[in-house]
N, C-alpha and C positions, 0 to 999 in steps of 0.2 A: 775426656775423662768419663763422661756419661755414656758416650758411644762405646768406649773401650770396655767399660764395665759390662754393658749389655752384650757386646760381642764375646767377651770372655766366658760368659755363662752359656751362650747359645751355640757358638761355633769357634773352636780354638784356632782353626785355620784362618778364618776371617779376622779374628783378633790379632793374630801374629802379623798378617799382612798390614792390617791397620796400624799396628804399633811401629812397624818398619816405616810406614808412610809418615807417622808422627815424628820419628827420628829425622827423616829427611826434611820435613817442614821446619823443625827446629833448626836444622843446619842451614836451610835456605834463608832463615831469618837471623843467621849469625849468632845463635844462642842468646838473642837479645829479647828479654821478656816484653819490653815496650813494643818492639816490632811485631812480636807474636800477638800481643794484645790488639794492636791496630789491624793486623792482617788476618787474624784468625778469630780470636775470642770475641771481638766487637761485632763480628758478622752473625753471631748467635743472638737470639732474643732471650737474654738471661736476666733474672733479677739480680740484685746486688750480691746476695749470698751465693748464688750459683756462679756468678762471675768471679767472685773471690776464690771459690773452690777450684775453678778451672785455672785461674792464674797460679794458685798454689801447686796444682798438679803439674803444669808446665814448668814452673820453677824447680820442682823436685826432679823432673826429668832432665832439665838443663844441668842441674847440680850433679846428677848421676852420670850424665854424659861427660862432664868435665872430669869427675873423679875417676871414671873408668877409661878415660882417654879414648873416647869414641866421638869426639867433637867433629872430626873430619870424615871419618868413615867407621864402619863396623857396627856392631849391635850391642845394646845394653845387656848386661848379664841376666836381667829378668826375662828378656826375650830369648837369649841363648838357653836359659833353663827350660823354656817351653820346647825348643828343638830337642834338648836332651830327653825330656819326658816323652815326647812323641817318638823319638828313636827307640827308647826303652820299650814302649808299648809296641812299636812296630816289630821288634825282635821277639817279644813275647807272643804276639799274634802269629808270626811266621812259624814259631816252634810248637804251636798248639794245633793239633789236627782238627779241632772243632772249627777252625777258621780257614778251611781250605779255600773258600771263595776269596778271602782276603789275599791269601798267598797267590792265587791265580791272577788276581788283579795286579798285584805287585810285579809278578813276572811278565805281565803284558806291558808294564810301565818301565821295567828295567832297561830295555834297549835305549830308550830315550834318556834315562838317567846316565847310562854309560857314555852316550854321545855327549851329553852336556858336561859331564865330568872331564872327559877328554879335552873339550874345548877350554876348560877352566885352567889348564896348565899345571904347574908344579904342585900347587896346594889345593886340590879339589876338595869341595865340601863333602860331607857324608851324603848318603842317599836321600834322606828326608830333607836336609837343608838344601840340597840341589833342587828338589821339587819346589820348595818354597822360593828359591832364587828364580826359578823359571816362571813361577806364577807372578812374582813381583815384577820381574822384567817385562812380562806381558802387560801387566797393569800400566807400567811406565810407557810402554809402546802405545797403548791405547790412549793414554792421556796426552801423548804427543802426536796423536793421529798418524802414527807410522803404519805403513802397510805391513801386513802379516802374510807370509807365504803359506801355501796350503800345507806343506810339511810341518811348519811351525804350529799352525792351527791344530793339526792332527796330534802332534806331540802334547800340546797344552791341554787339549781335550782329555787325553788319556791321563795325564798327570793330575788334572783337576778331578777326574773320577776317583783316582786312587787316593788323593788327599782328602776328598770328601768322605770316603769310607773310613779312613784313619781318624778323621775328626769326629765322625759319628761314634766310633769305638772309644775314642778319648772321652767323649761326653758320658757315655755309658759307664766307663771306668771311673770317671770323676764322681758320678752319682752312685758308685758302688753297685752297679747293676750289670756289669760285664761278666764277672766271674762269680757272682753270687748265685749259689745253687737254688735259692728260692725264686730268683728272677732270671733263670737261664735264658740267654739271648740267642736267638737264631739269626743267621745272616740274612 
């Protein structure tokens, strides 16, 4: 909760990856708040008030996961909404000639996105979600100490660069500094 709030303000990409990880932590603990308290919350050095807030935060996420039927897989609507916002911003940036460098970075990334979407099968995710799926998959591989091929490393490096730029523009837009003529941003 504290980490999520901080990441949300600083870097939307890190926030989204973190929230996907929280969803998986909740699933790994069978949506059981007592197990989460024991395995996660108790590991933090929190005062009683902070601990109560964290428990309430996890309980609300558990409740949302049950109500939205994502207890086994999938993502919470609050996380899907971020993908939607990022996708909308992505299309806006591509359509605006002032962001030619953004477009160039996207087109450098596109072959990797196309390849990943082809591997996804019948229901591939959109371009932006595909990038996040790749980044999250890499995080899981690293946590499991799995070996990464040179080609995968190259793809992830490019996707990371592209997502970092998108996250930067998201932050500027969120602060009303991206398209504000008084604070015109250069790339």
